[in-house]
C-alpha positions as CSV (number, residue, x, y, z in Angstrom):
1,M,-48.0,-29.2,-88.3
2,R,-44.7,-27.6,-87.5
3,I,-42.5,-28.9,-84.7
4,S,-40.6,-26.5,-82.5
5,S,-36.8,-26.5,-83.0
6,T,-36.4,-27.7,-79.4
7,L,-38.7,-30.7,-79.8
8,H,-37.1,-31.4,-83.2
9,N,-33.6,-31.5,-81.6
10,I,-34.8,-33.8,-78.8
11,Y,-36.4,-36.1,-81.3
12,M,-33.3,-36.2,-83.5
13,A,-31.1,-36.9,-80.5
14,T,-33.1,-39.8,-79.3
15,P,-31.3,-43.0,-80.3
16,K,-32.9,-45.4,-82.7
17,Y,-32.7,-49.1,-81.6
18,P,-32.7,-51.8,-84.3
19,I,-35.4,-54.0,-82.8
20,G,-36.1,-56.8,-85.3
21,I,-33.4,-55.4,-87.8
22,Q,-30.6,-57.9,-88.5
23,T,-29.2,-56.4,-91.7
24,F,-25.9,-54.4,-91.2
25,S,-26.5,-52.1,-94.1
26,E,-30.0,-51.1,-92.9
27,I,-28.7,-50.4,-89.4
28,I,-25.8,-48.2,-90.7
29,Q,-27.9,-46.4,-93.3
30,G,-30.8,-45.9,-91.0
31,G,-28.7,-44.4,-88.2
32,Y,-29.5,-47.0,-85.6
33,A,-27.5,-47.5,-82.5
34,Y,-24.7,-50.0,-83.2
35,A,-21.9,-51.6,-81.2
36,D,-18.9,-51.7,-83.5
37,K,-17.9,-55.3,-84.0
38,T,-16.3,-54.7,-87.4
39,D,-12.8,-55.3,-86.2
40,L,-13.8,-58.8,-85.0
41,A,-15.6,-59.4,-88.3
42,F,-12.4,-58.5,-90.2
43,K,-10.4,-60.8,-88.1
44,L,-12.9,-63.6,-88.6
45,A,-13.0,-63.1,-92.3
46,N,-9.2,-63.6,-92.4
47,Y,-8.9,-66.2,-89.7
48,A,-9.6,-69.5,-91.5
49,K,-11.3,-70.6,-94.7
50,Y,-14.1,-72.5,-93.0
51,C,-15.5,-71.2,-89.7
52,F,-18.4,-72.2,-87.5
53,L,-20.0,-70.1,-84.7
54,S,-22.7,-71.3,-82.3
55,R,-24.6,-68.7,-80.3
56,P,-28.1,-68.6,-78.7
57,R,-31.1,-67.3,-80.6
58,R,-31.6,-63.6,-81.0
59,F,-27.9,-63.0,-80.1
60,G,-26.7,-61.2,-83.2
61,K,-25.6,-64.0,-85.5
62,S,-27.6,-62.7,-88.4
63,L,-26.2,-59.2,-87.9
64,L,-22.7,-60.7,-88.0
65,V,-23.4,-62.6,-91.2
66,T,-24.7,-59.5,-93.0
67,T,-21.7,-57.5,-91.7
68,L,-19.5,-60.1,-93.4
69,Q,-21.6,-59.9,-96.5
70,A,-21.2,-56.1,-96.7
71,Y,-17.5,-56.5,-96.2
72,F,-16.9,-59.1,-98.8
73,E,-19.2,-57.3,-101.3
74,G,-16.7,-54.4,-100.9
75,R,-19.3,-51.9,-99.6
76,R,-16.7,-49.6,-98.2
77,S,-19.0,-46.6,-97.6
78,L,-21.0,-48.6,-95.0
79,F,-17.8,-48.9,-92.8
80,A,-17.0,-45.2,-92.7
81,G,-16.0,-44.3,-89.2
82,L,-16.0,-47.9,-88.0
83,K,-13.0,-50.0,-87.0
84,M,-13.1,-51.9,-90.3
85,E,-12.2,-48.8,-92.2
86,G,-8.7,-48.7,-90.8
87,L,-8.1,-52.4,-91.2
88,E,-9.0,-53.2,-94.8
89,K,-6.9,-51.6,-97.6
90,D,-8.0,-53.4,-100.8
91,W,-11.8,-53.8,-100.6
92,V,-11.9,-56.6,-103.2
93,R,-15.5,-57.4,-104.3
94,Y,-16.4,-61.1,-103.9
95,P,-19.6,-62.7,-104.9
96,V,-21.5,-63.7,-101.8
97,V,-23.9,-66.7,-101.6
98,H,-26.0,-66.0,-98.6
99,I,-28.2,-68.9,-97.4
100,D,-30.5,-67.9,-94.5
101,L,-32.2,-71.0,-93.2
102,S,-34.1,-69.1,-90.5
103,I,-36.6,-68.1,-93.1
104,G,-39.7,-70.4,-93.0
105,R,-40.5,-73.5,-91.0
106,Y,-39.3,-77.0,-91.4
107,S,-41.8,-79.1,-89.5
108,D,-41.8,-81.8,-92.1
109,V,-40.0,-83.0,-95.2
110,A,-42.4,-81.2,-97.6
111,A,-41.7,-77.9,-95.9
112,A,-38.0,-78.5,-96.0
113,H,-38.2,-79.1,-99.8
114,S,-40.2,-76.0,-100.3
115,N,-38.0,-73.7,-98.3
116,I,-34.7,-74.9,-99.5
117,G,-35.9,-75.1,-103.1
118,G,-37.1,-71.5,-102.8
119,I,-33.7,-70.2,-101.5
120,L,-31.8,-71.9,-104.3
121,S,-34.3,-70.7,-106.9
122,E,-33.6,-67.1,-105.9
123,L,-29.9,-67.6,-106.2
124,E,-30.3,-69.4,-109.6
125,T,-32.3,-66.4,-110.9
126,K,-29.6,-64.0,-109.6
127,Y,-26.9,-65.8,-111.6
128,G,-29.1,-66.6,-114.7
129,I,-28.9,-70.4,-114.2
130,E,-31.4,-72.7,-115.9
131,P,-33.1,-75.0,-113.3
132,I,-32.4,-78.7,-113.0
133,S,-33.9,-81.4,-110.9
134,P,-35.6,-79.5,-108.0
135,T,-34.3,-81.8,-105.3
136,A,-30.8,-82.1,-106.5
137,Y,-29.7,-79.5,-103.9
138,G,-26.0,-80.3,-103.9
139,S,-25.8,-80.0,-107.7
140,R,-27.8,-76.8,-107.7
141,L,-25.6,-75.1,-105.1
142,G,-22.5,-76.3,-106.9
143,R,-23.7,-74.7,-110.1
144,I,-24.5,-71.5,-108.3
145,I,-20.9,-71.4,-107.0
146,D,-19.6,-72.1,-110.4
147,A,-21.6,-69.3,-112.0
148,A,-20.8,-66.8,-109.3
149,S,-17.1,-67.5,-109.6
150,R,-17.2,-67.4,-113.4
151,Q,-19.2,-64.2,-113.8
152,S,-17.1,-62.3,-111.2
153,R,-13.7,-63.9,-111.9
154,Q,-13.3,-64.1,-108.1
155,K,-13.5,-66.7,-105.5
156,V,-16.9,-67.1,-103.8
157,V,-18.0,-66.4,-100.2
158,V,-20.7,-68.7,-98.8
159,L,-22.5,-67.5,-95.6
160,V,-24.9,-70.0,-94.0
161,D,-27.1,-68.5,-91.3
162,E,-28.9,-70.7,-88.8
163,Y,-27.9,-74.0,-90.4
164,D,-29.6,-76.0,-87.7
165,A,-33.1,-74.5,-88.0
166,P,-34.4,-77.4,-90.1
167,M,-33.3,-80.0,-87.6
168,L,-34.5,-78.0,-84.6
169,D,-37.9,-77.4,-86.2
170,S,-38.3,-81.2,-86.7
171,L,-37.3,-82.3,-83.2
172,S,-40.7,-83.8,-82.5
173,S,-40.5,-86.2,-85.5
174,P,-37.4,-88.3,-85.6
175,Q,-38.4,-89.8,-89.0
176,S,-38.7,-86.3,-90.6
177,Q,-35.6,-85.1,-88.9
178,S,-33.6,-88.0,-90.3
179,A,-34.8,-87.2,-93.9
180,I,-34.1,-83.5,-93.4
181,R,-30.6,-84.2,-92.2
182,G,-30.0,-86.1,-95.4
183,I,-31.3,-83.2,-97.4
184,M,-29.0,-80.8,-95.6
185,R,-26.0,-83.1,-96.0
186,D,-26.6,-83.1,-99.8
187,L,-27.1,-79.3,-99.9
188,F,-23.8,-78.6,-98.2
189,S,-21.7,-81.2,-100.1
190,P,-20.3,-78.7,-102.6
191,L,-18.6,-76.8,-99.8
192,K,-15.9,-79.4,-99.9
193,S,-15.8,-80.3,-103.6
194,K,-15.7,-76.6,-104.7
195,E,-12.9,-75.7,-102.2
196,Q,-10.7,-74.1,-104.8
197,M,-13.4,-71.7,-105.9
198,L,-14.2,-70.6,-102.3
199,R,-12.7,-67.6,-100.5
200,F,-14.5,-68.0,-97.2
201,V,-17.3,-70.2,-95.7
202,F,-19.0,-69.1,-92.5
203,I,-21.7,-71.1,-90.8
204,T,-23.8,-70.1,-87.8
205,G,-26.3,-72.0,-85.7
206,I,-27.7,-72.2,-82.2
207,S,-26.1,-75.6,-81.4
208,K,-23.7,-78.2,-82.7
209,F,-26.8,-80.2,-83.5
210,S,-25.8,-82.7,-86.3
211,Q,-22.8,-80.5,-87.2
212,M,-20.5,-83.5,-87.5
213,S,-22.8,-85.5,-89.8
214,I,-24.0,-82.7,-92.0
215,F,-20.5,-81.2,-92.5
216,S,-18.7,-84.5,-92.1
217,E,-16.6,-83.8,-95.2
218,L,-15.4,-80.4,-93.9
219,N,-12.9,-81.9,-91.5
220,S,-11.0,-78.6,-91.6
221,I,-13.8,-76.4,-90.4
222,K,-12.7,-74.2,-87.5
223,N,-15.2,-74.0,-84.6
224,V,-14.7,-70.5,-83.1
225,S,-17.7,-70.9,-80.7
226,M,-15.5,-71.2,-77.6
227,S,-12.5,-69.1,-78.8
228,D,-11.4,-66.2,-76.5
229,E,-10.6,-64.2,-79.6
230,F,-14.2,-64.2,-80.8
231,A,-16.0,-64.6,-77.5
232,C,-17.5,-61.1,-77.8
233,V,-18.3,-61.1,-81.5
234,C,-22.0,-61.3,-80.7
235,G,-23.7,-59.6,-77.7
236,I,-22.8,-56.4,-76.0
237,T,-19.9,-56.0,-73.5
238,E,-20.1,-53.6,-70.5
239,G,-17.6,-51.3,-72.2
240,E,-19.8,-51.1,-75.3
241,L,-22.9,-50.6,-73.1
242,E,-21.3,-47.6,-71.5
243,E,-19.8,-46.2,-74.7
244,R,-22.6,-46.8,-77.2
245,F,-25.8,-46.9,-75.2
246,A,-25.4,-44.3,-72.5
247,E,-28.7,-42.7,-73.6
248,G,-30.6,-46.0,-73.2
249,V,-29.3,-46.4,-69.6
250,G,-30.4,-42.8,-68.9
251,H,-33.8,-43.5,-70.3
252,I,-34.3,-46.5,-68.0
253,A,-33.1,-44.5,-65.0
254,S,-35.5,-41.7,-65.8
255,K,-38.5,-44.0,-66.5
256,L,-38.0,-46.0,-63.3
257,G,-37.1,-43.1,-61.1
258,I,-33.7,-44.5,-60.1
259,S,-30.1,-43.4,-60.3
260,R,-28.0,-44.2,-63.3
261,D,-25.8,-46.5,-61.2
262,D,-28.9,-48.4,-60.0
263,A,-30.1,-48.7,-63.7
264,M,-26.7,-50.2,-64.6
265,A,-26.9,-52.6,-61.7
266,R,-30.4,-53.8,-62.7
267,L,-29.3,-54.2,-66.4
268,K,-26.3,-56.2,-65.2
269,L,-28.4,-58.4,-62.9
270,N,-31.0,-59.2,-65.5
271,Y,-29.2,-59.3,-68.9
272,D,-25.5,-59.7,-68.3
273,G,-23.5,-62.8,-67.3
274,Y,-23.0,-64.7,-70.6
275,H,-19.5,-66.3,-71.1
276,F,-18.7,-68.2,-74.3
277,S,-15.1,-69.1,-73.6
278,P,-12.8,-69.6,-70.5
279,G,-11.4,-66.0,-70.8
280,C,-14.6,-64.3,-72.1
281,H,-15.6,-60.9,-70.6
282,D,-19.2,-60.6,-69.4
283,V,-21.6,-60.3,-72.4
284,Y,-25.1,-58.8,-72.2
285,N,-28.0,-60.3,-74.2
286,P,-28.4,-57.7,-77.0
287,Y,-32.1,-58.5,-77.7
288,S,-33.1,-57.8,-74.1
289,L,-30.9,-54.7,-73.8
290,L,-32.3,-53.1,-76.9
291,N,-35.9,-53.7,-76.0
292,S,-35.2,-52.5,-72.5
293,F,-33.7,-49.2,-73.8
294,M,-36.6,-48.7,-76.1
295,D,-39.3,-49.3,-73.4
296,G,-37.4,-47.9,-70.4
297,Q,-38.3,-51.0,-68.5
298,I,-36.7,-54.2,-67.1
299,K,-38.6,-57.2,-68.4
300,N,-37.9,-60.8,-69.5
301,Y,-37.7,-59.9,-73.2
302,W,-35.4,-62.7,-74.5
303,F,-37.0,-65.5,-72.5
304,A,-40.6,-64.4,-73.4
305,S,-39.6,-64.6,-77.1
306,G,-39.3,-68.4,-77.0
307,T,-40.6,-71.0,-74.5
308,P,-38.2,-74.0,-74.0
309,T,-41.0,-76.6,-73.7
310,F,-39.0,-79.4,-75.1
311,L,-36.2,-78.7,-72.6
312,I,-38.6,-78.8,-69.7
313,E,-40.0,-82.1,-70.9
314,L,-36.5,-83.4,-71.2
315,L,-35.7,-82.3,-67.6
316,H,-38.9,-83.9,-66.4
317,G,-38.0,-87.1,-68.1
318,K,-34.6,-87.2,-66.6
319,G,-35.8,-86.3,-63.1
320,L,-33.8,-83.1,-63.0
321,D,-34.8,-79.8,-61.2
322,M,-33.5,-76.2,-61.1
323,L,-31.1,-76.9,-58.2
324,Q,-29.3,-79.5,-60.3
325,L,-28.8,-77.0,-63.2
326,D,-27.0,-74.3,-61.1
327,N,-23.2,-74.8,-60.6
328,V,-23.0,-77.8,-63.0
329,E,-19.4,-79.1,-63.1
330,A,-18.4,-80.5,-66.5
331,T,-15.6,-81.0,-68.9
332,E,-15.9,-79.3,-72.3
333,D,-16.7,-82.5,-74.1
334,R,-19.9,-82.8,-72.1
335,F,-21.6,-79.4,-72.7
336,D,-20.1,-78.6,-76.1
337,T,-20.8,-81.8,-78.0
338,P,-23.1,-82.4,-81.0
339,T,-26.6,-83.0,-79.9
340,D,-27.9,-85.3,-82.6
341,S,-29.5,-87.5,-80.0
342,I,-30.6,-85.4,-77.0
343,S,-30.2,-87.6,-73.9
344,D,-28.3,-85.1,-71.7
345,P,-30.0,-81.7,-71.3
346,V,-26.7,-79.9,-70.4
347,P,-25.3,-79.5,-73.9
348,V,-28.6,-78.1,-75.4
349,L,-29.2,-75.9,-72.3
350,Y,-25.7,-74.4,-72.7
351,Q,-25.8,-74.0,-76.5
352,S,-29.3,-72.5,-76.3
353,G,-28.3,-69.9,-73.8
354,Y,-30.1,-71.2,-70.7
355,L,-26.8,-72.1,-69.0
356,T,-23.4,-70.4,-69.5
357,I,-19.8,-70.7,-68.3
358,K,-19.5,-69.2,-64.8
359,S,-15.9,-70.3,-64.1
360,Y,-13.1,-72.4,-65.5
361,D,-10.3,-74.4,-63.7
362,P,-7.4,-74.8,-66.3
363,V,-5.6,-77.3,-64.0
364,L,-8.6,-79.7,-63.9
365,G,-10.1,-78.7,-67.2
366,K,-13.3,-78.2,-65.2
367,Y,-16.0,-75.8,-66.3
368,T,-18.8,-74.6,-63.9
369,L,-22.0,-73.8,-65.7
370,G,-25.0,-71.9,-64.3
371,W,-27.8,-69.5,-65.1
372,P,-26.4,-66.5,-66.8
373,N,-28.7,-63.9,-65.2
374,A,-32.0,-63.2,-63.4
375,E,-34.0,-63.0,-66.7
376,V,-33.1,-66.6,-67.6
377,K,-33.4,-68.0,-64.1
378,N,-36.7,-66.4,-63.4
379,G,-38.1,-67.1,-66.8
380,F,-37.2,-70.8,-66.6
381,S,-38.9,-71.2,-63.2
382,N,-42.0,-69.5,-64.6
383,S,-41.9,-71.9,-67.6
384,L,-41.8,-74.8,-65.1
385,L,-44.9,-73.5,-63.4
386,R,-46.8,-73.0,-66.7
387,Y,-45.8,-76.6,-67.8
388,F,-46.8,-78.3,-64.6
389,V,-49.7,-76.0,-63.6
390,P,-51.1,-74.4,-66.7
391,D,-54.0,-72.9,-64.8
392,G,-51.9,-71.6,-61.9
393,I,-50.9,-68.3,-63.3
394,G,-53.4,-66.4,-61.2
395,K,-52.1,-68.1,-58.1
396,R,-48.5,-67.3,-59.1
397,D,-49.4,-63.6,-59.4
398,A,-51.1,-63.6,-55.9
399,L,-48.0,-65.1,-54.4
400,Y,-45.8,-62.5,-56.2
401,F,-47.9,-59.7,-54.7
402,S,-47.6,-61.4,-51.3
403,F,-43.8,-61.6,-51.6
404,V,-43.6,-57.9,-52.5
405,H,-46.0,-56.7,-49.8
406,N,-44.9,-59.0,-47.0
407,L,-41.2,-59.4,-47.6
408,L,-39.8,-56.7,-49.9
409,L,-41.8,-54.0,-48.2
410,G,-41.9,-55.5,-44.7
411,D,-40.6,-58.4,-42.7
412,D,-43.8,-60.4,-42.3
413,M,-42.5,-63.9,-43.2
414,D,-45.4,-65.5,-41.3
415,S,-48.0,-63.9,-43.5
416,F,-46.0,-64.9,-46.6
417,M,-45.8,-68.5,-45.4
418,H,-49.6,-68.7,-45.2
419,D,-49.8,-67.6,-48.8
420,L,-47.0,-69.9,-49.8
421,K,-48.8,-72.9,-48.3
422,R,-52.0,-72.0,-50.2
423,F,-49.9,-71.8,-53.4
424,Y,-48.0,-75.0,-52.6
425,D,-51.2,-77.0,-51.9
426,A,-52.1,-76.6,-55.6
427,F,-48.6,-77.2,-57.1
428,P,-48.3,-80.8,-58.3
429,Y,-44.5,-80.8,-58.7
430,T,-43.4,-84.3,-59.8
431,L,-39.9,-83.9,-61.0
432,V,-38.4,-86.0,-58.1
433,N,-39.5,-88.2,-55.3
434,R,-41.0,-86.9,-52.1
435,N,-38.1,-86.2,-49.8
436,E,-36.4,-83.2,-48.3
437,R,-34.3,-82.7,-51.5
438,H,-37.5,-82.6,-53.5
439,Y,-39.2,-80.0,-51.3
440,Q,-36.0,-77.9,-51.2
441,A,-36.0,-77.9,-55.0
442,V,-39.7,-76.9,-55.2
443,L,-39.3,-74.1,-52.7
444,Y,-36.2,-72.8,-54.5
445,T,-38.1,-72.8,-57.8
446,I,-41.0,-70.9,-56.3
447,F,-38.8,-68.2,-54.7
448,T,-36.9,-67.9,-58.0
449,M,-40.2,-67.6,-59.9
450,V,-41.3,-64.6,-57.8
451,G,-37.9,-62.9,-58.5
452,A,-36.4,-63.5,-55.0
453,H,-32.7,-63.5,-54.4
454,V,-32.4,-67.1,-53.1
455,E,-29.4,-69.4,-52.5
456,A,-29.4,-73.1,-51.9
457,E,-26.9,-75.2,-49.9
458,H,-25.1,-72.2,-48.4
459,A,-21.9,-73.6,-46.9
460,T,-21.0,-72.7,-43.3
461,A,-18.4,-74.0,-40.8
462,N,-21.1,-76.2,-39.2
463,G,-22.9,-77.5,-42.3
464,R,-25.0,-76.4,-45.2
465,I,-28.1,-74.2,-45.0
466,D,-31.0,-75.5,-47.1
467,L,-32.0,-72.1,-48.4
468,V,-31.0,-68.5,-47.7
469,L,-33.4,-65.7,-48.9
470,Y,-32.1,-62.2,-49.2
471,T,-34.0,-58.9,-49.3
472,R,-32.7,-55.4,-49.0
473,S,-33.3,-55.2,-45.3
474,S,-33.3,-58.9,-44.1
475,I,-31.8,-62.3,-44.4
476,Y,-33.9,-65.4,-43.9
477,V,-32.2,-68.7,-43.0
478,F,-34.4,-71.7,-43.9
479,E,-34.1,-75.3,-42.6
480,L,-36.5,-77.7,-44.2
481,K,-37.6,-81.1,-42.8
482,H,-39.8,-83.8,-44.2
483,G,-42.0,-86.0,-42.0
484,H,-40.8,-84.4,-38.7
485,D,-41.9,-81.0,-37.3
486,A,-40.8,-77.4,-37.4
487,S,-39.4,-77.5,-33.9
488,T,-36.8,-80.1,-35.1
489,A,-35.8,-77.8,-37.9
490,M,-35.4,-74.9,-35.6
491,R,-33.3,-76.8,-33.2
492,Q,-30.9,-77.6,-36.1
493,I,-30.7,-73.9,-37.0
494,D,-29.9,-73.0,-33.4
495,G,-27.6,-75.9,-32.7
496,K,-25.4,-75.3,-35.8
497,R,-25.6,-71.5,-35.3
498,Y,-26.4,-71.0,-39.0
499,T,-27.2,-67.3,-38.6
500,S,-23.6,-66.6,-37.4
501,A,-22.4,-67.0,-40.9
502,F,-24.0,-63.6,-41.6
503,A,-22.8,-61.8,-38.5
504,A,-20.9,-59.2,-40.6
505,D,-24.0,-58.3,-42.6
506,Q,-25.9,-55.4,-41.1
507,R,-29.3,-56.7,-42.3
508,K,-31.8,-58.2,-39.9
509,K,-31.7,-62.0,-39.6
510,Y,-34.6,-64.4,-39.3
511,K,-34.7,-68.2,-38.7
512,V,-37.4,-70.0,-40.7
513,A,-38.0,-73.6,-39.8
514,V,-40.4,-75.5,-42.2
515,N,-41.8,-79.0,-42.1
516,F,-43.4,-80.8,-45.0
517,S,-46.0,-83.5,-44.4
518,D,-45.8,-86.7,-46.5
519,D,-49.5,-87.2,-46.2
520,Q,-50.5,-83.7,-47.3
521,R,-47.5,-83.4,-49.7
522,S,-47.4,-79.8,-48.6
523,I,-46.2,-77.5,-45.8
524,D,-47.8,-78.5,-42.5
525,G,-46.0,-76.3,-40.1
526,W,-43.4,-73.5,-39.7
527,I,-41.7,-71.3,-37.1
528,V,-40.3,-67.8,-37.8
529,D,-38.0,-66.4,-35.1
530,P,-35.8,-63.3,-35.2
531,D,-32.1,-64.0,-34.5
């Protein structure tokens, strides 16, 4: 069947998005949309002999690794028209040993032996090496480096992608993890002993999990994870979004029936907000952006691709809630430390991408961490619900529809509170003790779960407001009490003139006083008054 020239031109002009494609050569040769990071790849390749980069999952680490591979293999034609083309003059071809540990699962020691043995076998075949003892991983990698250098008469480049996958997969079994850590330490031992044969070694992972013990001999490894110079080497900046993905933004605007500016605002709210160094520009999640462009929708793509069950269990065990994870103040050595023994959830939450740097005070050396964007914040609250109330998804959907109907499309807080009470009655939240702080955290989590713009502990001249809920047309000021009555809460709102803090805002204001009963462990009364 023939296609009209007009339809053909439209089809050819539609951008191709590399969903699930992490190989640089395939993206370039296939004509997929690409944010040019080759200048940063060039800088990284000539920055230090040993480099380590930590980034969250699905954030472009593998694409960076394959970009470096193409560069060191001297594949000049792939970089035509890209920034790298004007930076490199010699295009020397180096042998590249690429070890991708994201392939396969490492749930036990047997699986680790099988996967690592398979990776080395392929490299041995490539260089015509006769096999030796299957589990002599360090010796096998050393022989591969020797052969690669000898056959090419060049130094060797070693690229290790997702080095921590074996340890993360075996988190539930400390005994297996200890054995796997020993295997990995043996595997990487030649990276020090073969130093004179190596041109460049680059290692990526999600976290600094066991980094110090596995690479203990590489005391000169340069960790660029929090370097301003390489903060945007993975992910998509706002400038790149506007320059390289204009068609995707237009597609979303068209599909949702909104303006281009509104589409940009929604993309920013949901997918932007990552900062990987003190001076880092805002970085968008590339996985969510590309999926959003392809579908023309705003959804929780990245969060839905992996559920942080072990993190929720860790939070539960530590008695922490969502309120305590926003605006976390910490020094760098707290949230960017190796997580061999996970006792503090903050480092793994940061390194996994659930928290990010929101601000930095250079005088105090103080970082403030928080949720990067609405996708992560809403997704985490939904995961909390699924963990504590696995059969409560229908109730969650009913509450969401009530929120949209009663609050987003109207100002009927009283009707919403009736639905909220029904939902709350079946919500066995047990992260902290029953007190006002507990109920505040629960209510905050519920509002976050339904996608509301909610703020806790809003500071005013007369005190702190428990919760402030914002909609396009209204502002709701909440005071929460436990074991008293709603009238007591309302008197506090009036006495401290909480709504005056929003006098300059043209939206309607409502005072919402809520009391929680210790006997019922739920809402037992509320008052809603317009200001």
